[in-house]
N, C-alpha and C positions, 0 to 999 in steps of 0.2 A: 363570387358566390361560393358559399360553403355547401359541401356535399358530403354526407356520411356514408353509413353502410345501409344496406337493405333492412337493417334492424333485427336480423335473424342469426345467421351463420357466418356468412362469407361478406367481407366488405366490398361494396361497390363504390369505388372512390370517383367522386366528381373532382371527383377529385382529379491537352492537352496543353496543355500549354497553348498559348495563342497560335491559332494556325492561319495564316494569311493564304490569299489566293494561291500563291506559288507552292503552297505545301500540298496541294491536292494531286499533283502529278509531278513527275521528274521533269528538271528543266530540259529544254528543247535540245540544247547542245551537251547532252551528257557524255559524249565521248571525249571531248576535249582533245581529239586527234589521237585518243589512246587506242582506240580499236577501229577507226577509220571506216571502212566500207561495211564491215559486218554490223557494227553499231548503227550506222546510217540507215541500213536495210531494215533492222530491227525497229528503229523508230519510225520508219515510213509504215511498215506493216501494223506497228501499234496504232498509229494516227489513223490508218484505214479502219480498223477495227472498232476504234472508238466512234468514227463517223458513222460506220454501219450500225452501231448499237444504239446511236443517240435516239433513234426511232423505233427500237426493238422492245417495245412493251405491248402487252396484250390489249386490245380495245376494250375490254371488260373493266380496265382500270383507267381512271383519270390521272394523267401524268403531267404536271406542268411546273414551271419554275425556271428562274434564271440559271439554275446550276445544271439543267438537264444534260447538256453536252459533256460536262465534266463528270457527273456522278452516275448517270445511267448505266455506263460499262461496269459499275461495281456490282450489279444485281444478277444473280444467276438464274432466278425464276421468275424474273418479272414479265418475261415473255409467255408465260403460261396463263390461262384463264383463271380468273378468281371464281371458285366453284364451291358455294356455301354447303355445308354438310346437309343432307336430306333432313327435312322436319325441322330441326333444331335451328338451322341456319338461314331459313327463308322468311321469318317474321322477326322484326327488330326487338320486340319485347320478349319473345320466347327466347331468343338467342342471348339477350342480355342477362336475363334471369337464370338461364340454364348455365351460362358460363360462371356466374357468380356463385351458384350453389353446387355445381357438379363437376367443375373442372378439377383434376387430380391436384393434390398439394404435394410437391416434392419434398423429400426429407432433407433439411439444411441444418447444420449445427452452426450456431452463430456465436460470435464473441462481441459482446456489447462495450461500447465507449461512450460515456456521457460527456458531452461538451458543453461547458458553461459559456454563455454568450455574454456580450458586453453589457446588456441591460439586466444581467443576473437570471436570465432565463435559461432553458436547458433543452437540448435536443439529444436524441439517441442515434449514434452511428453503429449500424450492425454490420460487422465484417465477418466473412467466412472463417471459422475456427481453423487453424493451422496454417493458413495461406501465408503468413509472415515467414514461416520456415520453408514453405514448399515454393515460393514464387521469388524470383529476383527483384531487387529494387526497382529496377527499370521497366518492370511489367507495366502495361497501360492500366490505368484505373478507370472504372466505370462506376459512376455515382447514380443511383436510381432514386426517383422522387415519386412515390406512390399517390400522394394527394391526401386531402383532409380526411382523417380517420383511417386512411390506408397506412400499411406498414410492411414490415419485413415477413409478415405471416401471410400476406396476399399470395393467391395462387399464381397470378400472372407475373408478379414480382419474382417469385422463386423459379419459375420456369426460365424467365430471362437471365436470371442470375446464374443458374446451373449452365445455361448454354455458353454465356461469356466465360465462366470459369473453366469449362471443358476446353476453351480455346486458348487458355493460359492467362486470361485477364484477372486482374484484382478487382473484385466487386464489393461495394459498400451500399448498404440501404440507408437513406437518409429519412429517419423517423421524426417527423415534425413534433412540436409541443403538444403533448397529450396523445400523440399517435403511436400505436404499436408498443403502448405501456411506457411510452417516454414520460420522464418526470415533468410536471408543471410546477414552477417554483415562483411564478409571478402571476399577476391578475390579466396577463395578455397571452392569448393563444397565438395563432397566426392566421394569415388571410390570404386573398388572391393578391392584395396590394403590397404586402410586407416582404421585402427583399434583403433584410438584414441577416437573417439565419443562413440563407443559401449563400450569400456572400462569405460569411465566417466559415462555414463549412467547407466551401471550395479552397479558400485560403489556408484552412487548417490541413487539408488533405495534401494540398500542394506543397506545404512546408514539410510534411512527414515524408513525401516522396518526390523530392526535387528532380529526380532523373526520369521520372515517368511522365508520359503524356496523359492528361485528364480528359474524360469525356462524360456525358450525362444524358440520361433518359428519363423523361417524366410522362406520367399518364394524368389525364384529366386536369384537376386543379393544379397538380404538380407540373404538368406540362405548361400551364398558363404562367405559373411561378417562373419555371425555367426560361421560357421565351422572353418574359419581361426582364429577367436577369441578363439574358444575351443582349437585348436592346440597350439596357442600361450601361453595361460594360463596354460594348460595341467593339472598338479597335483595341481596348485594353483587356478583353476578356481572356482569362487564363485558360479556358477550356480549348481543346483541340477540334471538338465536333460536338453536336447534340442531335437528340432525337425527341420529337413531340408527338404524343399519341393521343387521340380523343380529346384534343384540346377545344375547350368551349370558345376560345378566342375572343368573342364579343359576348360579354356577360350580360348586356341588356337584352340582346336577342335570345340568349341561352334562358334568361329569366322569364322572358315572354313564353317560350315553347314549354318551360318546365311546369307551368300552371295550367296546361291544357290537356283534356283527354285522359289517356291512360297515365300520362306522365304525372297526374296528381297522386296516383298510387306511390310512385317513386318519392315524390315530395313529401308526403306524410311519413313514410318508413324512414327516409332520411334525416327528416327533421326529429324524429324520434330517437335516432341513434346520436345525434348532435346533443340532444338534451340529456342522454345518458352520460355522455363524456363530461358535459358541463357540470351535471350533479355531483360527480366524483371529486370535482374541484371547487365546489360551490362556495366554500369557506373562505376561499381567497377573494371572494367578491362580496363578503359580508360588510355592510355599511359603506359600500364604494361610493355611493351618492353620484352626483352629476347627472348626465342624460342617460346613464344606464337604466335599462328596464329588466331588473332581475327576474321578477315573476313572468314576464313575457318570454324571456330567454328559457327559463326552466321549464316552461309549459308550452313552448313554441310548437304550432301545428303545421308550420311550413317552414322551408328553409329561409324564405324572406323574412318571417317573423323572428327568426333566430338572428339573422344578420341586422335586423332593425334595433332589436334589443340589446345586441353586444357587439357584433363585429364592427359595424360601421362606427360606433362610438369610441371603441378601443383605438382605432386608427384614424380618428379625426375627421370623418366624413360628416357632411350635414344631412344627409339622407341615404337610405339603401340605393336609390338610383344614382346618387353621386358616387357611392362607393363603386357600384357596378360599372359605370361608365369610365371611371378613372383607374380601374384595376384590370382592363381588358387587354390581353396581349397582342390583339389585332393591330394595335397602334405601334408595337415594338418591332414588327417584322422588317420594316425598312431601315432599322439601325442595326440589324444582326450582321456580324461581320466575320463569323466562322461558319464552316458547313454545318447546314441545319436540314435534317429530314423530317417532314411533318407527314404523319399517316393518320387519315381520317376515314370514317364510314359514312357514305352518303345517307344511310338511314339512321344514323345515331340519334336516339331520342333525347339525349342530354346535351350533347354538343352539335347544335344544328349545321348543316351543310351550308345553309345560307350565310352563316357567320364566318365562314372562312375568308381571310383577306386574299383572295386569289391574285389580284392585280399587284398587290405589293410583293407577293411571292414570285409572280413572273418577272418583276422589275429588279428583284434582288439577285444578283449573281452568285450569292452563297446559299440560296434555299431551293429546295425541291419538295414538292407536294405529291402525295400518292393518295388517291381517293378510291376506296373499294365500293362496289355497288351495294354490298351487304355488310354486316358486321356488328350491328348494334353498338351498345356502349361497352367497351372492354371486353367484347365477346369475340369476334373473328374465329367462329367456329368453323374452320376450313383448313385445308392443307394436310400434309402426310399424317400429323398426329391427332387429327380430328376423330371423334368429338370430345375426348377427355384429356387430351395432351395439351402441348404448348399451342397458343394462339398462332394463326397465319402470320402474324407480324414478326415473330421472332427471328425467323431466318433472314428475312429482309433487313431487320435492324443489324444483325450481325454482319452480313455482307457490306453494309454501309461502313460500320465502325471498322472492320478490318481493312476495307479499302482505304480509309484515312490514315490508319496506323501504319500500313505498309508503305504508303506514299511518303509518310513522315520518316520512316525507318530507312527508306531508300535514299532520302535527301541527306540524312546524317551520314549513311555510307558514302555517299558521292562526295560529301565535304571532306570525310576522312581521306578518300582516294585522292582527291585533289591536293590534299595537304602533302600526302606522300609523293604525289608527282612533282609538286613544287620543290620539295626537299630534294628528291633524287636529281632533278634537272639542275638545281643548284650546285650539288655536289659534282656531277658530271662535268660541268663547266668550269669547276674550280672557283666558283664564286666565293666560297667560304674563306678563300685566301686573299680576296681583294683588300686592299688597303685604301681608305679614303681620308 
């Protein structure tokens, strides 16, 4: 399902390396008899801490997933209650709209890279200016996917970017076709079903920084695309971890709820914003023919109309319902093979809680789900920086990502120490003088 902006000021998007299970924590026999008892004691204490932490989350949060035991120790504040900010945080529509219009916009200077795709399309990658000189080549890379019509100018994107950058991470915003003033060079935008662009972007970044671990975080439609990509790549995924936020998961359910009650206000405003984006590039669709309904697309009064006139035709679906049912990331969870953190709000008006694939998340040993009682859509006006600062989710995301990166770095260091140990042992035994 395509979702655009509220149609006024701030967008409301409806929008490494392969990390196997062993990458999440140090191997159990890390000492290899190098430190003997002290190391054994440390490991025992660590195991006890992890066991105690596995249930250490506040009851105001729903926390489930096959990766609970492994990942819960990563979070520093999950044992605290989720407390919505007074007035703004108690109603899902008020919170959604307040965050979209009034959340602060951090100042970030970008350097843009336009990437030509295999089908002659284009996407824009916005890097933080100066980071190539400031950061070592092995610094972890975080790819941010804002969602349809969202981009590097969104407030929640910039807050997350700055938090990661302050921790020494290299961050890049993936602006999809037509989003964030990204150029549109063909008669195809992008959709919940299309994974070609994200595949090329990840490969491009991986080739540029071959010594760095790659991670990704997506919001709304960006989250749906990200999770579908993880499922598609499965055991071959080049990412080391990922975060999904406000993911609609089941687009059929999301579409049903999107056309009810106050949500109709969002639907009309978002359709209006989609039409504005389309009209900027309408000449690309001149005389295109086929099943396209250009007049309907240009004057769509709902997101569903826009998808009927353009999106489902562009990507070869027989109907809007066919498009939604075959583009839902809920079907991809069971194939995810890297650490994945999903954060949802129980009262999200655009990504309904009933669409979350809870059973698949429980059964997948790589997945963890956190559901907050409030939060709206892309709101989460709570935590130490509320009401105008970063959303409640940002520290949680950073805890998760740093936990994965530290575990990965520890394994690399362990491997190096093991090599040194083997080399030293060989020399001490005179094995280098053996002749066979």
